[in-house]
C-alpha positions as CSV (number, residue, x, y, z in Angstrom):
1,M,-19.9,8.9,4.9
2,S,-17.7,11.1,3.0
3,R,-17.9,11.6,-0.9
4,E,-14.4,10.5,-1.0
5,T,-15.2,7.2,0.3
6,E,-18.0,6.6,-2.2
7,P,-16.8,4.4,-5.1
8,R,-19.7,5.5,-7.3
9,E,-18.9,9.2,-6.8
10,W,-15.3,8.6,-8.0
11,L,-16.8,6.6,-10.9
12,R,-19.2,9.5,-11.7
13,V,-16.5,12.0,-11.8
14,A,-14.3,9.7,-13.9
15,E,-17.3,9.5,-16.4
16,V,-17.5,13.2,-16.3
17,D,-13.7,13.4,-17.5
18,H,-14.4,10.5,-20.0
19,R,-17.1,12.6,-21.7
20,A,-15.1,15.7,-21.6
21,A,-12.1,14.2,-23.3
22,K,-14.2,13.1,-26.2
23,H,-15.9,16.5,-26.3
24,L,-12.5,18.3,-26.4
25,L,-11.3,15.9,-29.0
26,D,-14.4,16.9,-31.1
27,N,-13.6,20.4,-30.7
28,A,-9.8,20.2,-31.5
29,D,-8.7,21.1,-27.9
30,F,-6.0,18.4,-27.9
31,E,-4.0,19.3,-24.9
32,A,-6.9,19.5,-22.6
33,C,-8.3,16.4,-24.1
34,A,-5.1,14.5,-23.2
35,F,-5.3,15.9,-19.6
36,H,-9.1,14.8,-19.3
37,C,-7.9,11.3,-20.5
38,Q,-5.4,11.1,-17.6
39,Q,-7.9,12.5,-15.1
40,A,-10.6,10.0,-16.3
41,V,-8.2,6.8,-15.9
42,E,-7.1,8.4,-12.5
43,K,-10.5,8.7,-11.1
44,L,-11.3,5.3,-12.5
45,L,-8.5,3.7,-10.5
46,K,-9.4,5.7,-7.4
47,A,-13.0,4.5,-7.7
48,I,-11.7,0.9,-7.7
49,I,-9.3,1.4,-4.8
50,V,-12.2,2.8,-2.7
51,K,-14.5,0.1,-3.6
52,Q,-11.7,-2.4,-2.5
53,T,-10.7,-0.6,0.6
54,N,-13.7,1.3,1.8
55,Q,-11.2,4.3,2.4
56,R,-10.4,7.5,0.5
57,P,-8.1,7.0,-2.2
58,P,-4.3,8.2,-1.8
59,Y,-3.5,11.7,-2.9
60,V,-1.5,10.7,-5.9
61,H,-1.8,11.5,-9.6
62,D,0.6,8.8,-10.8
63,L,-1.4,6.0,-12.6
64,L,1.1,3.3,-12.1
65,T,1.2,3.9,-8.5
66,L,-2.5,3.8,-8.3
67,L,-2.6,0.7,-10.4
68,R,-0.3,-1.1,-8.0
69,K,-2.8,-0.5,-5.3
70,V,-5.5,-2.2,-7.1
71,G,-5.9,-5.7,-5.7
72,G,-7.5,-8.8,-6.9
73,L,-6.7,-8.3,-10.7
74,T,-3.9,-9.4,-12.9
75,V,-3.8,-6.4,-15.2
76,D,-3.1,-7.3,-18.9
77,E,0.3,-5.8,-20.0
78,E,-1.5,-4.1,-22.8
79,I,-3.8,-2.2,-20.4
80,A,-0.9,-1.5,-18.1
81,Q,1.0,0.1,-21.1
82,A,-2.0,2.2,-22.0
83,I,-2.2,3.5,-18.4
84,G,1.4,4.1,-18.6
85,L,1.1,6.3,-21.8
86,V,-2.0,8.1,-20.5
87,D,0.0,8.9,-17.4
88,G,2.4,11.0,-19.2
89,Y,-0.3,13.5,-20.3
90,Y,-0.9,14.8,-16.7
91,A,2.2,17.0,-16.0
92,G,2.9,18.0,-19.7
93,S,-0.7,19.2,-20.2
94,R,-0.9,21.2,-16.8
95,Y,2.6,22.8,-16.3
96,P,4.9,24.9,-18.5
97,L,7.8,22.4,-18.1
98,D,11.0,22.9,-20.1
99,A,11.2,19.2,-20.7
100,F,7.9,19.0,-22.3
101,D,7.1,20.3,-25.6
102,P,3.5,21.6,-26.0
103,D,3.4,21.0,-29.6
104,I,3.1,17.3,-29.1
105,F,-0.5,17.7,-28.5
106,T,-1.8,17.0,-32.1
107,K,-5.1,15.3,-33.2
108,P,-3.2,11.9,-33.7
109,L,-2.0,12.0,-30.0
110,A,-5.3,13.0,-28.7
111,E,-7.1,10.3,-30.7
112,S,-4.5,7.8,-29.4
113,A,-5.1,9.1,-25.8
114,V,-8.9,8.7,-26.0
115,R,-8.4,5.2,-27.5
116,Q,-6.1,4.2,-24.6
117,M,-8.6,5.8,-22.1
118,D,-11.6,3.8,-23.7
119,E,-9.5,0.6,-23.5
120,V,-8.7,1.1,-19.8
121,F,-12.4,1.9,-19.0
122,Q,-13.6,-1.2,-21.0
123,W,-11.1,-3.5,-19.4
124,F,-11.8,-2.5,-15.9
125,L,-15.6,-2.0,-16.0
126,T,-16.1,-5.5,-17.6
127,R,-14.3,-6.9,-14.5
128,I,-15.5,-4.7,-11.7
129,T,-19.1,-3.8,-10.9
130,F,-20.2,-0.6,-9.0
131,D,-23.8,-1.6,-9.0
132,D,-23.4,-3.1,-5.3
133,T,-21.8,0.1,-3.8
């Protein structure tokens, strides 16, 4: 079986990004922190999709697109909003886009991104178990 079709492997790498985001926040690397928050949520959603489908996840970075592919759960509006906010940190932290001001990556933004990431992790991991995969 491919590592791409192992839900626990996706969860493992999601947890790596989750820890990295917190470490980067503690070390005042706010832009990288925001990026790893997005990556952690992306990989968590992919872990859930793989668990539900037994197939590799789509090659998509858009969190709301991935969220729509998660079945069997009615996601709270608050969690969907948190996912949408974290989603915005992907392109802005990775590419030198004219439409995105890199000065937005401040400590309060990074702290908020970590809180949102934590909320998303807590919400999903209290509803989905990976112990049986």
